[in-house]
C-alpha positions in Angstrom: -5.7 -13.4 -23.3 -4.9 -11.2 -26.3 -3.0 -12.4 -29.3 0.3 -10.5 -28.4 0.2 -12.0 -24.9 -0.4 -15.4 -26.2 2.5 -15.3 -28.6 4.8 -13.7 -26.0 4.1 -16.6 -23.7 4.8 -19.1 -26.5 8.2 -17.4 -27.2 9.1 -17.3 -23.6 8.3 -21.1 -23.2 10.3 -21.8 -26.4 13.3 -19.8 -25.1 13.2 -21.7 -21.9 12.9 -25.1 -23.5 15.8 -24.4 -26.1 17.9 -22.7 -23.4 18.7 -19.7 -25.7 20.9 -17.3 -23.9 19.2 -13.9 -23.8 20.3 -10.4 -22.9 18.4 -8.0 -20.8 18.6 -4.3 -21.6 17.4 -1.6 -19.3 17.6 2.1 -19.2 20.5 3.5 -17.1 21.8 7.2 -17.1 19.4 8.2 -20.1 20.2 5.3 -22.5 19.8 1.5 -22.8 22.6 -0.9 -22.0 22.8 -4.6 -21.5 22.5 -5.3 -17.8 25.5 -7.7 -18.1 27.8 -4.7 -18.7 26.7 -2.9 -15.5 28.8 -2.5 -12.5 28.0 -4.3 -9.3 26.2 -1.3 -7.7 23.9 -0.7 -10.7 23.1 -4.5 -10.9 22.1 -4.4 -7.2 20.0 -1.3 -7.8 18.3 -3.1 -10.8 17.5 -6.1 -8.6 15.7 -3.9 -6.0 13.6 -2.0 -8.6 9.9 -2.0 -8.1 7.6 -2.2 -11.2 4.3 -0.5 -11.7 1.4 -2.6 -13.0 -0.4 0.1 -15.1 -3.7 -1.9 -15.3 -3.9 -2.2 -11.5 -3.1 1.4 -11.0 -5.8 2.5 -13.4 -8.3 0.3 -11.7 -7.3 1.7 -8.3 -7.8 5.3 -9.7 -11.2 4.4 -11.2 -12.3 2.8 -7.8 -11.1 5.9 -5.8 -13.1 8.2 -8.2 -16.3 6.3 -7.7 
């Protein structure tokens, strides 16, 4: 685990333990906005998003090229 990931995990645990309220920002219509300010339709769309694991995709590409 690299240093950045290690500190990110520590921060996430600390936030969970101290129960700090956090805000999630995501890009919508070309700019970033807090998800809490989105309308119901956009929140539903956000919950259905699929995420790309770049490392996994690169490994698959390398394997396919071999």
